[in-house]
C-alpha positions, 0 to 999 in steps of 0.5 A: 529497507530504508525509510523514505520521506513522507512529507506532504502525505496527508490523505489517501490520494497523496499516499497513492501518488507517493506509491506511484512514484516509488513504483515508477522510480524503483521498478522502472514502470511507465507512469501511464500504466500506474492507474488505480485499477492496475493489477500489481502483478499482471498489469504492472508485471511486478513479481511477488518479491517486488510487491513484498519489497514495496510493502517493506518500503511502505511499512518503513516509511509510514510506520505501518505493519502489514499482517501476514496474508496482505497479498491475499487481500490486495491485488490492485494498486488502488487497494494497496493505497487505500489499505496503507492509508487506512493503516496510517489513519488517513482513510476509512476501512477499505471495503474489500478487506476481510473481517479477520484481516481487519482485526489483524491489521488493527492489532498491528496498527493502532492508528487504523481509522474507523 
């Protein structure tokens, strides 16, 4: 998967916008459906394979690594954005992740914020 430019992504809201554009452009989902609370699979209609591909795009572009079990922790678009931002050091620890997942994430992503 080719990395994409992340110029201008300096906080979690920029990350959210970047991910919205990626989903809109790659999967043809109308932007009005790409709300914070949108469930990746049920509301947006993304398959597990498409969500995994999206994780690969984010990982390659932002130099982060998603640990196994990410899709058990992340269900909504906002959660994905907060998690990726935290792993990149742009956001605080998301409250929805489990302690075990936090430890695995920190091990893979030294920049993960407090």
